[in-house]
Backbone as a chain_set.jsonl record, in Angstrom:
{"seq": "XXXXXXXXXXXXXXXXXXXXXXXXXXXXXXXXXXXXXXXXXXXXXXXXXXXXXXXXXXXXXXXXXXXXXXXXXXXXXXXXXXXXXXXXXXXXXXXXXXXXXXXXXXXXXXXXXXXXXXXXXXXXXXXXXXXXXXXXXXXXXXXXXXXXXXXXXXXXXXXXXXXX", "coords": {"N": [[3.822, -6.929, 27.157], [1.522, -8.269, 24.86], [-2.183, -8.094, 23.867], [-4.467, -10.479, 23.392], [-6.048, -11.818, 20.773], [-9.509, -10.598, 20.705], [-9.503, -9.716, 22.957], [-9.554, -6.703, 25.29], [-8.289, -3.86, 26.333], [-8.551, -1.946, 29.592], [-9.571, 0.914, 29.004], [-10.398, 0.612, 26.299], [-12.661, -1.065, 26.45], [-14.296, 0.234, 28.514], [-14.853, 2.523, 26.646], [-16.075, 1.184, 24.443], [-18.347, 0.536, 26.109], [-19.548, 2.729, 26.681], [-19.098, 3.755, 29.203], [-17.655, 5.247, 31.944], [-13.817, 4.121, 32.974], [-13.511, 3.893, 35.746], [-16.203, 2.932, 36.352], [-16.199, 0.27, 35.38], [-14.163, -0.651, 36.904], [-15.298, -0.59, 39.582], [-17.817, -2.189, 39.185], [-16.42, -4.561, 38.945], [-15.406, -4.933, 41.136], [-18.084, -4.929, 42.87], [-18.849, -7.456, 42.131], [-20.369, -7.394, 39.885], [-19.32, -8.021, 37.61], [-17.085, -10.242, 36.14], [-13.822, -10.685, 37.322], [-11.127, -9.641, 35.626], [-8.435, -11.104, 33.382], [-5.074, -11.227, 34.323], [-3.26, -8.561, 35.603], [-2.696, -4.658, 36.356], [-0.802, -2.863, 33.793], [-1.561, -4.765, 31.58], [-4.0, -5.836, 31.841], [-6.627, -7.723, 31.039], [-9.502, -7.635, 29.186], [-12.75, -9.208, 28.105], [-14.608, -10.139, 25.562], [-17.063, -11.003, 26.629], [-17.203, -9.369, 28.819], [-17.866, -6.969, 27.877], [-20.446, -7.72, 26.917], [-21.925, -8.402, 29.335], [-21.619, -5.32, 30.514], [-23.35, -4.184, 28.677], [-25.799, -5.315, 28.948], [-26.053, -4.975, 31.782], [-26.654, -1.966, 31.341], [-28.889, -1.949, 29.863], [-30.435, -2.904, 31.832], [-30.157, -0.782, 34.015], [-31.732, 1.207, 32.441], [-34.305, 0.427, 33.105], [-34.546, 1.191, 35.406], [-33.604, -0.686, 37.341], [-31.798, -0.97, 40.653], [-28.147, -1.618, 41.525], [-28.172, -3.885, 43.092], [-30.33, -5.198, 42.532], [-29.97, -5.574, 39.601], [-27.979, -7.414, 39.895], [-28.872, -9.812, 41.131], [-30.983, -10.497, 39.114], [-28.995, -10.67, 36.807], [-27.569, -13.013, 37.837], [-29.742, -14.953, 37.723], [-30.029, -15.211, 34.735], [-29.612, -16.955, 31.637], [-26.353, -17.5, 30.1], [-27.171, -16.817, 27.195], [-29.463, -15.468, 27.382], [-28.659, -12.936, 28.79], [-26.63, -12.068, 26.975], [-28.788, -11.993, 24.705], [-30.268, -9.788, 25.823], [-28.394, -7.645, 26.273], [-28.08, -7.181, 23.489], [-30.301, -5.816, 23.196], [-32.693, -7.316, 23.052], [-36.289, -7.909, 24.59], [-36.16, -8.085, 28.308], [-36.271, -10.507, 30.538], [-39.393, -11.779, 31.808], [-39.988, -10.957, 34.802], [-38.249, -8.701, 34.713], [-39.495, -7.032, 32.605], [-41.869, -6.529, 33.886], [-41.322, -5.213, 35.708], [-40.544, -2.499, 34.641], [-40.584, 1.203, 34.121], [-43.496, 3.277, 34.576], [-45.146, 4.39, 31.12], [-45.738, 7.441, 31.203], [-45.513, 10.065, 33.286], [-48.512, 10.657, 35.586], [-50.947, 12.491, 37.171], [-52.562, 10.952, 38.8], [-52.025, 8.494, 41.405], [-50.951, 5.446, 40.282], [-51.356, 2.206, 39.532], [-48.7, 0.227, 38.632], [-47.789, -2.567, 38.34], [-47.462, -5.798, 39.197], [-45.523, -8.266, 40.766], [-44.165, -11.425, 41.002], [-41.68, -12.692, 42.929], [-39.05, -15.266, 43.37], [-41.119, -17.475, 43.946], [-42.314, -16.672, 45.804], [-44.624, -14.285, 48.029], [-46.754, -12.471, 45.847], [-45.921, -9.004, 44.951], [-46.981, -5.548, 44.908], [-47.228, -2.288, 42.751], [-46.78, 0.968, 42.864], [-46.882, 3.883, 41.278], [-46.302, 6.99, 43.024], [-45.449, 9.358, 42.347], [-43.506, 11.199, 39.506], [-40.707, 9.748, 39.413], [-41.244, 8.164, 42.059], [-41.935, 5.444, 43.783], [-44.023, 3.342, 45.443], [-43.517, 0.028, 47.1], [-45.607, -2.89, 47.787], [-45.739, -5.891, 49.494], [-48.209, -8.319, 49.076], [-48.726, -9.781, 50.678], [-48.613, -8.452, 52.973], [-49.07, -7.016, 56.529], [-52.042, -6.25, 58.035], [-51.264, -3.316, 59.355], [-49.044, -2.331, 57.613], [-50.675, -2.486, 55.221], [-52.382, -0.511, 55.858], [-50.906, 1.627, 56.345], [-49.437, 2.08, 53.612], [-51.995, 2.775, 52.184], [-52.46, 5.061, 53.441], [-50.394, 6.808, 52.338], [-50.361, 6.603, 49.693], [-52.838, 7.788, 49.45], [-52.121, 10.42, 50.145], [-50.426, 11.01, 48.103], [-51.99, 11.304, 46.376], [-53.351, 13.421, 46.859], [-55.625, 13.417, 48.303], [-55.271, 12.875, 50.979], [-55.365, 13.395, 54.506], [-53.192, 14.539, 55.435], [-51.142, 15.915, 58.046], [-49.213, 18.826, 59.159], [-46.234, 19.538, 60.961], [-44.832, 21.785, 60.658], [-44.35, 25.338, 60.257]], "CA": [[2.887, -7.889, 26.603], [0.24, -7.643, 24.072], [-3.184, -8.633, 24.436], [-4.77, -11.669, 22.649], [-7.07, -11.548, 19.985], [-10.866, -10.655, 21.162], [-9.162, -8.983, 24.296], [-9.019, -5.421, 25.06], [-7.579, -2.97, 27.532], [-9.936, -1.238, 30.299], [-9.843, 2.06, 28.234], [-11.152, 0.246, 25.353], [-14.04, -1.741, 27.198], [-15.144, 1.428, 28.612], [-15.204, 3.182, 25.763], [-17.06, 0.419, 23.966], [-19.576, 0.549, 26.917], [-19.976, 4.056, 26.844], [-19.041, 4.664, 30.727], [-15.857, 5.434, 32.618], [-13.004, 3.032, 33.563], [-13.951, 3.616, 37.04], [-17.446, 2.176, 36.753], [-16.037, -0.88, 35.172], [-13.53, -1.068, 38.165], [-16.334, -0.646, 40.551], [-18.498, -3.132, 38.959], [-15.794, -5.792, 39.246], [-15.338, -4.771, 42.874], [-18.983, -5.387, 43.505], [-19.268, -8.585, 41.661], [-21.206, -7.256, 38.969], [-18.465, -8.403, 36.333], [-15.912, -11.057, 36.712], [-12.326, -10.26, 37.222], [-10.311, -9.549, 34.407], [-7.452, -11.643, 33.216], [-3.788, -10.248, 34.501], [-3.362, -7.266, 36.264], [-1.38, -3.812, 35.884], [-1.33, -2.394, 32.726], [-1.948, -5.525, 30.541], [-5.296, -6.491, 32.504], [-7.145, -8.108, 29.503], [-11.048, -7.771, 29.369], [-13.25, -10.45, 27.235], [-16.025, -9.62, 24.922], [-18.146, -11.262, 27.865], [-17.325, -8.204, 29.944], [-18.475, -5.984, 27.382], [-21.773, -8.086, 27.013], [-22.332, -7.846, 30.815], [-21.846, -4.157, 30.687], [-24.551, -3.903, 27.678], [-26.943, -5.788, 29.668], [-26.166, -3.86, 32.751], [-26.847, -0.829, 31.022], [-30.293, -1.981, 29.629], [-31.273, -2.997, 33.398], [-30.423, 0.366, 34.544], [-32.742, 1.958, 31.866], [-35.643, 0.01, 33.491], [-34.294, 1.661, 36.783], [-33.009, -1.478, 38.356], [-30.708, -0.799, 41.173], [-27.371, -2.471, 41.132], [-28.385, -5.062, 44.008], [-31.643, -5.896, 41.767], [-29.326, -6.064, 38.552], [-26.852, -8.309, 40.241], [-29.573, -10.633, 41.116], [-31.425, -10.545, 37.733], [-28.162, -11.52, 36.071], [-27.526, -14.284, 38.208], [-30.841, -15.896, 37.053], [-30.086, -15.462, 33.379], [-28.274, -17.886, 31.073], [-25.59, -16.459, 29.027], [-27.38, -16.579, 25.951], [-30.358, -14.531, 27.681], [-27.854, -11.982, 28.641], [-26.536, -11.856, 25.341], [-30.047, -11.421, 23.727], [-30.523, -8.634, 26.5], [-27.182, -6.84, 26.074], [-28.327, -6.796, 22.156], [-31.738, -5.371, 22.769], [-34.086, -8.13, 23.328], [-36.987, -7.617, 25.862], [-35.666, -8.574, 29.194], [-37.287, -11.345, 31.139], [-40.763, -11.455, 32.513], [-39.718, -10.061, 35.978], [-37.778, -7.245, 34.385], [-40.664, -6.258, 32.045], [-43.066, -6.288, 34.749], [-40.702, -4.04, 36.701], [-40.387, -1.312, 33.783], [-41.332, 2.166, 34.745], [-44.645, 3.957, 33.794], [-44.361, 5.287, 30.192], [-45.761, 8.552, 31.244], [-46.298, 10.496, 34.383], [-49.636, 11.051, 35.481], [-51.342, 13.185, 38.371], [-53.18, 10.319, 39.674], [-51.43, 7.374, 41.654], [-51.298, 4.379, 39.285], [-50.832, 0.932, 39.947], [-48.352, -0.376, 37.492], [-47.176, -3.827, 38.137], [-47.616, -7.007, 40.247], [-44.904, -9.263, 40.22], [-43.89, -12.5, 42.297], [-40.416, -13.172, 42.906], [-38.733, -16.403, 43.77], [-42.01, -18.232, 44.446], [-42.732, -15.909, 47.398], [-45.947, -13.569, 47.751], [-46.575, -11.273, 44.992], [-45.3, -7.563, 45.088], [-47.837, -4.488, 43.98], [-46.272, -1.234, 42.597], [-47.525, 1.926, 42.205], [-46.076, 5.477, 41.269], [-46.911, 8.033, 43.681], [-44.983, 10.975, 41.996], [-43.003, 10.874, 38.787], [-39.544, 8.933, 40.25], [-41.321, 7.613, 43.253], [-42.972, 4.207, 43.949], [-44.251, 2.322, 46.264], [-43.899, -1.366, 46.753], [-46.164, -3.536, 49.037], [-46.351, -7.272, 49.534], [-49.704, -8.804, 48.937], [-48.75, -10.899, 51.842], [-48.504, -7.612, 54.014], [-50.127, -7.169, 57.327], [-52.979, -4.565, 58.012], [-50.964, -2.266, 59.626], [-48.534, -1.955, 56.544], [-51.42, -2.002, 54.213], [-53.096, 0.726, 56.116], [-49.939, 2.768, 55.952], [-49.487, 2.269, 52.473], [-52.913, 3.363, 51.543], [-52.29, 6.742, 53.632], [-49.019, 7.104, 51.612], [-51.019, 6.7, 48.213], [-53.887, 9.005, 49.635], [-51.278, 11.777, 50.322], [-49.99, 11.392, 46.733], [-53.037, 11.617, 45.494], [-53.769, 14.658, 47.37], [-57.0, 13.465, 48.979], [-55.113, 12.792, 52.657], [-55.588, 14.52, 55.332], [-52.071, 14.743, 56.296], [-50.777, 17.191, 58.851], [-47.62, 19.091, 59.15], [-45.798, 20.668, 62.226], [-44.059, 22.933, 59.856], [-44.828, 26.539, 60.088]], "C": [[1.632, -7.489, 25.699], [-0.936, -8.644, 24.319], [-3.868, -9.67, 23.199], [-5.974, -11.245, 21.622], [-8.536, -11.964, 20.883], [-10.58, -10.145, 22.636], [-9.065, -7.617, 24.167], [-9.035, -4.78, 26.696], [-8.96, -2.129, 28.334], [-10.135, -0.052, 29.662], [-10.654, 1.749, 26.942], [-12.473, -0.029, 25.618], [-14.65, -0.574, 27.656], [-15.493, 2.266, 27.633], [-16.318, 2.906, 24.922], [-18.27, 0.51, 24.516], [-20.338, 1.67, 26.8], [-20.208, 4.439, 28.402], [-17.514, 4.587, 30.947], [-15.058, 4.388, 33.059], [-13.23, 2.665, 34.885], [-14.958, 3.035, 37.315], [-17.022, 0.659, 36.547], [-15.226, -1.529, 36.467], [-14.603, -1.447, 39.386], [-17.207, -1.963, 40.352], [-17.631, -4.657, 39.47], [-15.766, -5.755, 40.505], [-16.718, -5.345, 43.486], [-19.649, -6.77, 43.089], [-20.186, -8.751, 40.599], [-20.792, -7.975, 37.765], [-17.545, -9.158, 36.699], [-14.535, -10.465, 36.553], [-12.083, -10.453, 35.991], [-9.059, -10.441, 34.566], [-6.08, -10.685, 33.623], [-4.224, -9.137, 35.44], [-2.232, -6.069, 35.924], [-2.046, -3.521, 34.554], [-1.529, -3.569, 31.274], [-3.198, -6.536, 31.061], [-5.974, -6.513, 31.078], [-8.828, -8.463, 29.938], [-11.382, -8.467, 27.98], [-14.223, -9.511, 26.552], [-17.464, -10.021, 26.014], [-17.955, -10.038, 28.732], [-18.12, -7.163, 29.116], [-20.011, -6.222, 27.122], [-22.518, -7.861, 28.425], [-22.563, -6.305, 31.066], [-22.983, -3.43, 29.984], [-25.867, -4.197, 28.673], [-27.138, -5.062, 31.103], [-27.065, -2.633, 32.774], [-28.51, -0.967, 30.837], [-31.223, -2.199, 31.068], [-31.695, -1.76, 33.954], [-31.509, 1.187, 33.739], [-34.06, 1.433, 32.412], [-35.369, 0.65, 34.875], [-34.268, 0.476, 37.59], [-31.76, -0.694, 39.165], [-29.63, -1.596, 41.099], [-27.698, -3.737, 41.792], [-29.458, -6.037, 42.985], [-30.876, -6.372, 40.465], [-28.513, -7.581, 38.792], [-27.731, -9.813, 40.289], [-30.131, -11.177, 39.705], [-30.321, -11.313, 36.888], [-27.611, -12.873, 36.389], [-28.603, -15.49, 37.717], [-30.934, -16.137, 35.664], [-29.091, -16.299, 33.104], [-27.347, -16.611, 30.497], [-26.234, -16.18, 27.844], [-28.756, -15.461, 26.323], [-29.772, -13.025, 28.161], [-27.57, -11.358, 27.68], [-27.47, -11.05, 24.687], [-30.274, -10.032, 24.916], [-29.939, -7.399, 26.297], [-27.58, -6.071, 24.432], [-29.775, -6.266, 21.788], [-32.666, -5.968, 22.829], [-34.871, -7.43, 24.394], [-36.505, -8.836, 26.904], [-36.693, -9.939, 29.666], [-38.559, -11.09, 31.86], [-40.567, -10.7, 33.767], [-39.463, -8.88, 35.31], [-38.511, -6.447, 33.418], [-41.556, -5.911, 32.615], [-42.789, -4.874, 35.578], [-40.344, -2.662, 35.951], [-41.18, -0.222, 34.194], [-42.54, 2.406, 33.899], [-44.349, 4.279, 32.383], [-44.651, 6.691, 30.47], [-46.226, 9.158, 32.569], [-47.674, 10.899, 34.408], [-50.123, 11.924, 36.917], [-51.942, 12.289, 39.167], [-52.054, 9.186, 39.985], [-51.981, 6.144, 40.588], [-50.283, 3.101, 39.799], [-50.193, 0.186, 38.825], [-47.671, -1.75, 37.146], [-47.627, -4.336, 39.527], [-46.712, -8.026, 39.891], [-44.475, -10.253, 41.603], [-42.754, -13.129, 42.086], [-39.862, -14.418, 43.732], [-39.969, -17.336, 44.376], [-42.97, -17.505, 45.708], [-44.125, -15.145, 47.011], [-45.449, -12.572, 46.842], [-46.521, -9.885, 45.527], [-46.389, -6.753, 44.166], [-46.927, -3.594, 43.919], [-46.889, -0.165, 42.007], [-46.678, 3.155, 41.953], [-46.756, 6.409, 41.838], [-46.691, 9.244, 43.123], [-44.035, 10.412, 40.832], [-41.479, 10.739, 39.647], [-39.815, 8.385, 41.636], [-42.008, 6.46, 43.404], [-43.004, 3.888, 44.977], [-44.48, 0.778, 45.981], [-44.638, -2.075, 47.904], [-46.594, -5.032, 48.636], [-47.776, -7.269, 49.57], [-50.059, -9.562, 50.459], [-48.849, -9.721, 53.443], [-49.452, -7.456, 54.865], [-51.122, -5.816, 57.13], [-52.059, -3.268, 58.336], [-49.893, -1.615, 58.257], [-49.218, -1.215, 55.315], [-51.956, -0.683, 54.441], [-52.034, 1.867, 55.915], [-49.82, 3.243, 54.457], [-50.621, 2.747, 51.606], [-52.918, 5.105, 51.856], [-51.359, 7.451, 52.753], [-49.734, 7.556, 50.158], [-52.142, 7.829, 48.547], [-53.221, 10.264, 49.492], [-51.033, 12.312, 49.015], [-51.005, 11.984, 45.819], [-53.612, 13.179, 45.359], [-54.993, 14.704, 48.066], [-56.407, 13.086, 50.317], [-55.002, 13.561, 53.111], [-54.191, 14.404, 56.431], [-51.787, 15.987, 56.968], [-49.322, 17.593, 58.971], [-47.489, 20.109, 60.498], [-44.906, 21.915, 61.515], [-44.919, 24.126, 59.61], [-44.279, 27.605, 59.244]], "O": [[0.917, -6.505, 25.889], [-0.787, -9.752, 24.835], [-3.597, -9.387, 22.032], [-6.725, -10.302, 21.873], [-8.769, -13.011, 21.488], [-11.499, -10.199, 23.453], [-8.579, -7.154, 23.135], [-9.572, -5.12, 27.751], [-10.029, -1.806, 27.817], [-11.341, 0.17, 29.769], [-11.503, 2.549, 26.546], [-13.385, 0.632, 25.122], [-15.718, -0.336, 27.092], [-16.583, 2.818, 27.778], [-17.224, 3.678, 24.607], [-19.272, 0.57, 23.803], [-21.569, 1.675, 26.808], [-21.115, 5.148, 28.836], [-16.573, 4.068, 30.346], [-15.722, 3.546, 33.664], [-13.202, 1.5, 35.282], [-15.001, 2.494, 38.42], [-17.391, -0.175, 37.373], [-15.511, -2.615, 36.971], [-14.612, -2.528, 39.975], [-17.304, -2.756, 41.289], [-18.096, -5.567, 40.157], [-16.194, -6.765, 41.064], [-16.661, -6.114, 44.446], [-20.717, -7.174, 43.549], [-20.735, -9.814, 40.31], [-21.598, -8.478, 36.981], [-17.007, -8.806, 37.749], [-14.267, -9.766, 35.576], [-12.664, -11.273, 35.281], [-8.589, -10.592, 35.693], [-6.048, -9.51, 33.259], [-5.349, -8.932, 35.897], [-1.152, -6.316, 35.387], [-3.203, -3.735, 34.19], [-1.62, -3.155, 30.119], [-3.319, -7.721, 30.751], [-5.918, -5.636, 30.216], [-9.237, -9.291, 30.752], [-10.664, -8.416, 26.981], [-14.541, -8.381, 26.921], [-18.543, -9.435, 26.087], [-18.922, -9.841, 29.469], [-19.005, -6.523, 29.684], [-20.801, -5.278, 27.085], [-23.56, -7.216, 28.54], [-23.54, -5.952, 31.726], [-23.515, -2.404, 30.407], [-26.714, -3.377, 29.024], [-28.231, -4.644, 31.483], [-27.864, -2.268, 33.636], [-29.303, -0.283, 31.483], [-32.358, -1.78, 31.295], [-32.833, -1.447, 34.303], [-32.23, 1.893, 34.444], [-35.026, 2.132, 32.105], [-36.37, 0.508, 35.578], [-34.933, 0.544, 38.624], [-30.928, 0.012, 38.595], [-29.953, -2.621, 40.499], [-27.53, -4.749, 41.111], [-29.371, -7.246, 42.77], [-31.073, -7.547, 40.154], [-28.489, -8.557, 38.042], [-27.369, -10.789, 39.631], [-29.708, -12.24, 39.248], [-30.582, -12.385, 36.34], [-27.261, -13.707, 35.554], [-28.31, -16.649, 37.42], [-31.675, -17.016, 35.223], [-28.072, -16.521, 33.758], [-27.503, -15.391, 30.452], [-25.838, -15.136, 27.325], [-29.011, -14.627, 25.455], [-30.435, -12.022, 27.895], [-28.048, -10.264, 27.382], [-27.311, -9.92, 24.225], [-30.536, -9.05, 24.222], [-30.536, -6.33, 26.166], [-27.457, -4.875, 24.167], [-30.32, -6.227, 20.685], [-33.726, -5.359, 22.683], [-34.369, -6.522, 25.057], [-36.435, -10.037, 26.643], [-37.745, -10.213, 29.089], [-38.643, -10.06, 32.528], [-41.109, -9.595, 33.728], [-40.337, -8.014, 35.268], [-38.248, -5.247, 33.33], [-42.253, -5.01, 32.147], [-43.507, -3.939, 35.933], [-39.874, -1.746, 36.626], [-42.323, -0.428, 34.6], [-42.688, 1.92, 32.777], [-43.149, 4.507, 32.238], [-43.787, 7.416, 29.977], [-47.32, 8.783, 32.99], [-48.135, 11.455, 33.411], [-49.278, 11.824, 37.806], [-51.984, 12.62, 40.352], [-51.245, 8.889, 39.106], [-53.141, 5.986, 40.207], [-49.128, 3.015, 40.216], [-50.914, -0.46, 38.064], [-47.149, -2.049, 36.072], [-47.992, -3.736, 40.538], [-46.919, -8.692, 38.877], [-44.467, -9.942, 42.794], [-42.647, -14.011, 41.234], [-40.319, -14.519, 44.871], [-39.671, -17.964, 45.392], [-44.014, -17.845, 46.264], [-44.677, -15.316, 45.924], [-44.368, -11.984, 46.832], [-47.108, -9.653, 46.584], [-46.679, -7.09, 43.018], [-45.923, -3.655, 44.628], [-47.443, -0.201, 40.909], [-45.662, 3.255, 42.641], [-47.808, 6.774, 41.314], [-47.489, 10.169, 43.269], [-43.678, 9.243, 40.981], [-41.178, 11.608, 40.465], [-38.87, 8.135, 42.383], [-43.125, 6.663, 42.929], [-42.011, 4.076, 45.679], [-45.209, 0.278, 45.124], [-44.232, -1.81, 49.036], [-47.44, -5.364, 47.806], [-48.453, -6.348, 50.028], [-51.099, -9.797, 51.075], [-49.075, -10.077, 54.599], [-50.615, -7.619, 54.497], [-51.028, -4.815, 56.42], [-52.135, -2.274, 57.614], [-50.024, -0.426, 57.97], [-48.916, -0.207, 54.675], [-52.04, 0.174, 53.561], [-52.336, 2.924, 55.36], [-50.017, 4.395, 54.073], [-50.393, 3.102, 50.449], [-53.186, 6.044, 51.106], [-51.553, 8.63, 52.459], [-49.632, 8.674, 49.655], [-52.226, 8.774, 47.763], [-53.697, 11.142, 48.771], [-51.227, 13.472, 48.653], [-50.932, 12.799, 44.899], [-54.06, 13.848, 44.428], [-55.475, 15.774, 48.438], [-57.369, 12.91, 51.065], [-54.596, 14.602, 52.595], [-54.136, 14.256, 57.652], [-52.168, 17.056, 56.49], [-48.389, 16.794, 58.892], [-48.214, 21.01, 60.92], [-44.437, 22.864, 62.143], [-45.959, 24.088, 58.953], [-44.843, 28.698, 59.183]]}, "num_chains": 1, "name": "protein.A"}
């Protein structure tokens, strides 16, 4: 059976998206991509699958985990997903969640985001690749712990270690 115009096999889709076929299958299993038409060797992927894969890649470049990517994609319109896949700036929430441009020795506050009309969240980079997220509605014990972690990361904390 041959594929219709605009359809592609898994290997072609994966090559065009720049990812392994196994990753495509995993995204379908997780629900990030809709299931393709047919099964077996004649499984047909559409252009929409490629657009979603490119949008996923853009969100991954912003260090979104797959669960957050899935939430963000469900909030976006098809036109917004296409724009994201083509290189447009992501939604305001996504833009706020982008990583700091350069690592610094000090702990930096990098963003405040409000999700689903709930309490705003604050985000600090503690070290390159390590962030602290704290709800502005967090209780005093959580805020105190967050401050201690930030102080430790700055090198001003009075942390103790039992390691010899």
